[in-house]
N, C-alpha and C positions, 0 to 999 in steps of 0.2 A: 658702739661707743668709741669715739675718737681719741681716747685718752692714752692706750698704749702706747709705749713710746716716749710720751710727751716728759719734759720735767717735771719735778714735784712741783706744785704750784705754792706762790708766796701767800695766797691769799689765807683768810680763816679757813678752818675745816667748815664753819658754817656757811660760810659763802662758796666755799667749793663744793659743797653738798648741794646747796640749793642750785648753784648752777648746773650741776649733772642734772638734775631732775628736772629743773624748768628748761634746761638746753635741749632737752630731747623732744621738746615741743615740735620743732619744725622737721624732726626725724621723718615723719608721714611724707613731707614734702621733697626731702633728699634721696629718699628711698621707699617709693609707695608699695612696691612687692615686699620688702623685708618689714613694712608697718603692719600689712594687711595680714601676714604671717604672725606676727607677734600678737596682733589685736585677736586675731581667731584663736591663738593659743589661750587668751583669757575668757574664751566663751564656757560658759557651763557645760557644755557637751564636749568640750575639747578634751584630748587626750592629757594626762596629767604630766605636763611636762615641767611648768615653771614649779608646780608644788613637789616636784621629785627631788632626788638629789643632785640634780645639775646645777652647775652653777656658771659663772662668768668665765669666760676663756683665762688661760693661765696668766697672760700677758696682763690684761686688766686687773686681776687679782693682785699680781707683783705689782703694779703701778700703785693701789690702792693701798696696799701693803708698806710700800716704800713711803706715799704720802702720810701715812699714819705715823711711821716711826720719825719723820721729820716734824712731824707736831709734837710727839712725844719729847724729841730732843730740844724742842723748842720751848716746852714746856705749857704748851697749848692744849695738850691732851695728855691723859692720866698715862703714866709709866708702869702702871703696875698690870697691866694687860698685854697678851702677845698681841703685836700688830698683825700678824696672821690671821689670828682668830678676831680681831677687831672688824677688819675687813671682810671677813666670812659674813660675820653677823650685819654687816650693811649691805653686802650683797643681797643676803638672804631678804631682808625687809625692802631692798629696793625692787627686787625680783617679784615680790608679791603685790605691791603696791597699786599696780595698773588693775589687777583683780579685785584686790579690796575697795578701790574708788570705784569703779564700775558695779559692782555688787552694792556697796553701800549708797550710791546714788542711781541707781537704776538706769544707767548707760547702758545702752544697747552696743555690744562689741562688733556689731555688723556696721552699725554707724560708725563706731570708732576706726573701724577698718577702710571705711569710706571717706569719712571726714573727722579729722582729729579735733575738730572744733568742738566737738561734742566734750572735750575736756576742759575748754575754756571757760570753766564758770569759777566764779568767787570762791563757791564751797569746796571744790577740786584745790583750789589755790590754798585755802585755809587748811585743808587737809594735808597737803605737802609741806606746808609751815609747820604744822603740829609734828609731823612724822620726822622731820628735820631737826626741831627742838629738842623731841624723845631722844634721838641718835646724839645730838651734841651734848645733851645733860648726862647720858650714859657715858660718854667716853672725856667728860670735862675733869679734871683735876680738883678735888674738894678744895674748897676755901674756908679757912677758917675765921 
């Protein structure tokens, strides 16, 4: 994920989250070996890495926490939750999303490893939109 070390974005939380999830689409083209490893990790018979306590790198976590803190300061995100905890929640959801999508829609991990277009389906895009909407709602300040 090419986020570490970049400035906190000025776009809305929903826009950034959607861009991160959908922006990973061409990852398979930019780094086919890493894509194959990631896709294989989502297979049913893969070792339980994604479901484990492993997380993203400290640099990416720090970037996410800083972006969330900026959103809290701007009033876009609720300020009654710790930015680091919110970043952890988002990381866990996003790490599990590919596996959930492949299981839900019967997408073969081997096909995804060879050709990421298996994820280019309207129902996958709709699921991504739903997940982003749920995360945004969970972190949005309550409006009265």
